[in-house]
C-alpha positions in Angstrom: 23.1 0.0 -13.8 23.5 -4.9 -13.3 23.7 -6.5 -10.2 24.3 -9.9 -9.7 20.9 -9.8 -8.9 17.8 -7.7 -8.8 13.9 -7.1 -8.3 12.3 -8.1 -11.4 8.3 -7.7 -12.5 6.4 -9.5 -14.9 2.7 -8.5 -15.9 0.3 -10.6 -14.7 -2.8 -11.4 -17.8 -1.6 -8.7 -19.4 -4.2 -9.1 -22.1 -6.5 -9.8 -19.9 -9.6 -7.5 -18.3 -8.7 -6.2 -14.9 -12.4 -4.1 -15.3 -15.0 -4.6 -12.3 -17.9 -6.7 -13.5 -20.4 -4.2 -14.0 -23.2 -2.9 -16.3 -23.2 1.1 -16.8 -27.2 1.7 -17.5 -28.7 4.9 -19.3 -30.2 5.7 -15.3 -26.6 5.6 -13.5 -25.6 7.6 -15.8 -27.8 10.3 -15.8 -28.0 9.9 -12.1 -24.5 11.4 -11.7 -25.4 14.8 -13.2 -24.2 15.4 -16.9 -21.0 13.1 -17.3 -21.5 13.3 -20.6 -17.9 11.4 -21.0 -18.0 9.0 -18.0 -17.9 6.2 -20.8 -16.0 7.6 -23.4 -12.2 7.8 -21.4 -13.1 5.0 -18.7 -10.8 2.2 -18.5 -11.9 -1.5 -19.8 -8.8 -3.2 -18.7 -7.8 -2.1 -15.3 -9.4 -2.9 -12.1 -11.9 0.6 -11.1 -14.5 2.0 -8.8 -17.7 2.4 -9.8 -17.7 6.0 -9.8 -16.1 9.0 -8.2 -12.6 9.6 -6.8 -10.0 6.7 -6.2 -6.6 5.9 -4.2 -4.7 3.5 -2.7 -4.7 -0.5 -3.1 -5.7 -1.5 -0.1 -6.0 -5.0 1.7 -5.5 -7.3 -1.1 -5.1 -11.0 -0.2 -6.2 -14.5 -1.4 -8.7 -16.3 1.1 -8.2 -20.1 1.4 -11.7 -20.5 2.7 -13.4 -19.7 0.4 -10.9 -19.5 -3.1 -10.9 -16.7 -3.7 -8.9 -12.9 -4.0 -10.1 -10.0 -2.0 -9.1 -6.2 -3.3 -9.9 -2.7 -1.7 -9.2 1.0 -2.3 -9.6 4.0 -0.9 -12.5 5.7 -2.4 -14.9 8.6 -2.0 -17.9 8.1 -4.2 -20.4 10.6 -3.9 -17.2 12.7 -5.5 -14.5 12.7 -8.3 -12.4 15.1 -5.6 -10.4 13.2 -2.4 -12.8 13.5 0.6 -14.8 11.2 2.7 -11.6 8.6 2.6 -13.3 5.5 2.8 -12.6 1.9 1.0 -14.4 0.0 -1.3 -14.0 -4.1 -1.8 -14.1 -5.8 -5.0 -14.1 -10.1 -5.6 -12.1 -11.7 -7.8 -11.3 -15.4 -8.5 -8.2 -15.4 -10.6 -7.4 -11.6 -10.1 -8.4 -10.9 -13.9 -12.3 -10.6 -13.7 -13.9 -8.3 -10.9 -16.8 -8.4 -8.9 -18.4 -5.4 -6.7 -18.6 -7.3 -3.1 -23.0 -6.0 -2.8 -23.1 -4.3 -6.1 -22.2 -1.4 -8.4 -24.7 1.2 -7.5 -24.2 4.3 -5.3 -22.3 3.4 -2.3 -22.9 -0.8 -2.4 -19.2 -1.4 -2.8 -18.1 0.2 0.5 -16.6 -2.0 3.1 -15.4 0.3 6.3 -16.2 4.4 6.4 -15.9 6.9 8.6 -17.8 7.3 11.8 -18.2 10.9 11.8 -16.3 13.5 13.2 -15.9 12.8 17.2 -14.9 9.4 16.8 -11.3 7.4 16.3 -11.8 7.0 12.8 -14.5 9.5 12.3 -12.7 11.6 9.6 -10.6 8.6 7.5 -10.1 5.3 7.2 -6.5 5.5 5.1 -4.6 3.1 4.0 -3.5 -0.5 5.0 -3.4 -4.2 4.8 -5.5 -7.3 5.6 -4.6 -11.3 5.8 -7.7 -14.2 6.4 -7.1 -14.9 9.6 -9.0 -14.3 12.9 -6.8 -12.3 15.8 -5.2 -15.2 17.5 -4.2 -15.8 14.2 -6.5 -18.5 13.4 -7.7 -19.6 10.1 -11.9 -19.4 10.6 -13.1 -17.9 7.8 -12.5 -14.1 9.4 -10.9 -12.0 7.4 -9.2 -8.8 8.9 -8.6 -5.4 7.8 -5.6 -3.2 9.5 -6.1 0.7 8.9 -5.1 3.9 10.1 -8.1 5.7 11.6 -8.3 9.1 11.1 -9.7 11.7 13.7 -8.4 14.9 13.2 -7.6 16.9 9.1 -6.1 17.9 7.1 -2.6 16.0 8.0 0.2 16.6 5.9 4.3 16.5 6.1 4.9 20.2 5.7 1.9 21.3 8.5 2.3 21.4 12.3 0.5 17.4 12.9 -2.2 17.8 15.8 -1.8 14.6 18.3 -4.6 12.2 17.6 -4.6 12.8 13.7 -4.1 9.2 12.9 -4.0 5.4 15.2 -4.3 2.2 14.3 -7.5 0.2 14.4 -8.8 -3.7 13.3 -12.1 -4.4 11.3 -13.0 -7.6 10.5 -15.2 -10.0 8.6 -17.3 -13.4 9.1 -18.7 -13.7 6.1 -16.4 -13.5 3.2 -16.1 -9.3 3.4 -19.7 -8.7 2.8 -20.3 -6.9 5.8 -18.0 -5.5 8.6 -17.3 -4.8 12.0 -15.2 -2.9 14.1 -12.7 -4.3 16.7 -14.3 -3.6 20.1 -10.9 -2.6 21.7 -9.8 -0.2 19.0 -7.3 1.6 17.6 -4.7 -1.2 19.2 -2.3 1.3 19.2 -2.9 4.4 19.8 0.0 7.0 19.4 2.8 7.2 17.1 6.5 6.2 18.4 7.5 8.1 21.9 9.6 10.9 21.2 9.5 11.6 17.7 7.9 14.6 16.5 6.2 13.1 13.1 5.4 14.5 10.2 2.9 11.7 9.4 2.4 7.9 10.7 0.1 5.6 8.5 -1.0 2.5 6.2 0.5 -0.1 7.9 1.5 -3.2 6.4 1.1 -6.2 8.1 2.2 -10.3 7.2 3.6 -13.3 9.4 6.9 -13.8 8.1 8.9 -16.7 9.4 12.2 -15.4 8.0 12.6 -12.9 10.0 11.1 -14.9 13.7 14.5 -16.6 12.6 16.9 -13.7 12.4 15.0 -11.7 15.8 15.2 -15.3 17.2 11.4 -15.4 18.2 10.3 -18.7 20.3 6.7 -18.1 18.8 5.0 -16.8 15.6 4.5 -13.6 14.9 2.9 -11.0 12.9 5.3 -7.9 11.8 4.1 -4.1 10.8 5.6 -1.2 9.3 4.2 1.5 8.9 4.8 5.1 6.2 6.5 8.4 8.5 9.1 10.9 9.5 10.4 13.2 11.9 10.6 16.3 10.9 13.6 17.6 10.0 15.5 14.5 10.4 14.2 12.0 7.5 11.7 9.8 6.6 11.6 6.7 9.2 9.6 2.6 9.1 8.3 2.5 12.2 8.9 -1.4 12.9 6.4 -3.2 15.0 6.0 -6.9 16.0 2.8 -9.1 17.7 2.8 -12.8 18.6 0.8 -14.7 16.4 -1.9 -15.4 19.0 -2.6 -12.1 20.0 -2.9 -9.9 17.1 -4.1 -6.6 19.2 -0.7 -6.9 21.3 1.8 -5.3 19.6 5.4 -4.0 20.3 7.1 -0.7 18.9 10.8 -1.7 18.0 12.2 0.9 16.8 13.2 2.3 13.1 13.9 0.0 10.6 15.4 2.5 8.7 17.1 6.2 8.8 17.6 7.9 5.9 18.3 11.6 5.7 15.4 14.5 4.7 15.5 14.4 1.3 18.9 11.9 0.3 19.2 9.5 -2.2 20.7 6.3 -2.5 22.7 6.9 -5.8 21.8 9.7 -8.3 18.4 11.1 -8.1 17.4 10.5 -11.7 18.0 7.1 -11.4 17.2 6.2 -7.7 14.8 8.8 -7.2 14.6 11.0 -3.8 13.5 9.7 -0.1 11.9 12.9 0.6 10.8 14.0 3.9 8.0 11.9 4.5 7.1 7.5 3.9 3.4 6.8 2.6 2.5 3.1 1.9 5.5 1.6 3.6 5.9 -2.3 2.5 8.8 -4.6 4.0 8.9 -8.2 2.5 11.6 -11.1 1.2 11.8 -12.7 -2.1 14.0 -15.9 -2.8 16.1 -16.2 -5.2 16.4 -19.1 -7.1 19.6 -20.5 -5.3 16.6 -20.1 -2.2 18.6 -17.8 -1.0 16.5 -14.2 1.1 16.5 -11.0 -0.2 15.2 -8.2 1.7 13.1 -5.6 -0.2 11.5 -1.9 0.9 9.0 -0.1 -1.0 7.3 3.1 0.0 6.1 6.3 -1.6 8.7 9.1 -0.3 6.5 12.9 -0.2 8.6 16.0 -1.1 11.2 15.0 -3.2 10.1 17.4 -5.7 11.8 18.0 -9.0 11.7 18.9 -12.3 11.9 15.8 -13.7 9.4 13.6 -11.8 6.0 14.3 -12.5 5.2 14.8 -9.1 6.7 15.2 -5.4 5.8 12.0 -5.2 8.0 8.9 -5.8 6.9 5.6 -5.9 10.6 3.8 -5.0 12.1 1.0 -3.9 15.4 -0.2 -2.7 17.0 -3.6 -1.7 19.3 -4.1 1.8 21.5 -6.0 4.2 18.9 -6.8 7.0 20.2 -7.7 10.5 19.8 -7.4 14.4 20.2 -4.9 16.2 21.7 -5.0 20.0 17.6 -4.4 21.5 15.8 -7.0 19.9 15.3 -5.1 16.6 16.1 -5.3 12.5 18.0 -2.5 10.7 17.7 -2.5 7.0 20.5 -0.8 5.0 19.9 -0.1 1.7 22.1 -1.7 -1.3 20.2 -0.6 -4.6 17.5 0.4 -5.6 14.9 3.1 -7.7 11.8 4.1 -9.1 9.1 1.3 -8.4 7.3 3.0 -11.9 9.2 5.1 -14.4 5.7 6.3 -14.8 3.1 7.7 -12.5 2.0 5.0 -9.9 2.2 5.4 -6.4 1.2 4.2 -3.2 2.4 0.7 -4.5 1.6 -2.4 -1.9 2.0 -6.0 -2.3 0.3 -9.6 -0.9 2.0 -12.7 -0.5 -0.6 -14.9 -2.7 -0.1 -18.4 -1.1 -2.8 -20.0 -3.6 0.5 -19.9 -6.0 3.4 -18.5 -4.2 4.3 -15.5 -5.7 3.8 -12.1 -4.4 1.9 -9.9 -6.7 2.3 -5.7 -6.1 -0.5 -3.0 -6.9 -0.7 0.3 -7.7 -2.2 3.3 -8.1 -2.9 4.8 -11.0 -3.8 9.6 -10.8 -5.6 10.7 -13.1 -4.0 13.8 -15.2 -7.2 15.5 -13.4 -7.5 17.9 -10.8 -11.4 17.9 -9.7 -12.6 22.0 -9.4 -8.9 23.6 -10.5 -8.5 21.4 -13.0 -9.6 20.6 -17.1 -13.7 21.0 -17.5 -14.0 17.7 -18.2 -13.7 16.2 -14.8 -16.8 16.3 -13.4 -18.5 15.2 -16.7 -15.9 12.3 -16.6 -16.9 11.5 -12.6 -13.9 9.6 -11.7 -11.0 9.4 -11.2 -8.0 7.0 -10.5 -7.2 3.3 -11.6 -5.5 0.5 -10.6 -2.8 -0.6 -13.6 -1.8 -4.3 -14.6 -0.9 -6.5 -10.8 2.6 -7.0 -11.5 4.5 -10.4 -10.0 7.4 -9.4 -8.3 10.5 -12.0 -8.3 14.3 -11.9 -7.8 16.6 -12.3 -11.4 19.8 -13.8 -10.7 23.1 -13.0 -13.6 26.0 -14.4 -13.5 29.0 -14.5 -14.9 28.5 -10.8 -15.7 31.6 -8.5 -17.1 32.2 -5.3 -15.0 33.5 -3.4 -18.3 32.8 0.1 -17.1 33.2 0.3 -13.5 29.6 0.4 -12.6 28.8 -3.3 -11.7 28.3 -3.4 -7.4 27.8 0.5 -7.2 24.5 1.6 -5.5 21.7 2.2 -7.7 19.1 1.0 -9.8 18.8 -2.6 -10.4 15.4 -2.6 -11.8 
């Protein structure tokens, strides 16, 4: 349906190659075993890991100190199935040509990996975001990654949630992302909101946000973060946190940004999707229209809302909404429009503020239609799973002088 304002997207450099800059040699392919299909079906115009399992995009950012873009991804370099979840890393001068940091062979492109069972991040470096700042908000060339550290598995919205499964941690680099150190005070957020019987609590999305500072009446600049989460038997949630820019290790839980009920929808399920039972990879940002009025958006991966016409029980969704200040000083999001972030198979949508070009760029994960040992015979021969599609620029498009011929204009629903 149409609305006076709508979220729009445009593909960036759609005709340009987005593959990682790498050369596949005979020795590499032979070294991976019998994967004669490695190059046959391998994308040449999508961002893709050197080999192995790849899922969520992470830590996309522009580094002004070096005039370069960074992009990370969930990675299992040694197998085509999910596991040993780590972060791979590539850089680009233009969001078109990408180079694996430290190389493409073996685990050369690894930025962050689990430390081993028994530690706070021993079983996984789950999704997160990154900013080109240090822990006091200064721009001195430091790169700061905020991720979910995992110490217990399995974790799934349908299972009992083991206390201590997920915490939130920082890693930083002072050499442009070539090497990374864990913050000595990790985890910086050690437990989910008190009293929440959670279905999950992961994937920090954090940014500075002057518009939110103004809305909440902050006297100094803050960073804000949302996570994917949910409360069992109640509904999915976006826990909302803030930290002063001068101390990004000091996070305060402000409350639930938004409180949809279990497996509900904004409008018809066919056009707006279902919120399911748990959120993953949440995001929250504002965009101006052509009159500089701000519009507030969330994106989320909803889990559990399985219907026959959708390709899986995962939905990549977005909503636009009104944002107001709560009496306790937090913010409340009330959706007014929304729908699927992609009508294909994309999931785990995330975005970043491209400060070089003053635009918001969105990435997503395109899984394969292979499921490893339980799938097609060619999965192991192929030797990889997953890629990122061409990124999108998000913006607000305004339509004026519309005529409400069928009475649908203004109803809650999909305006994408």
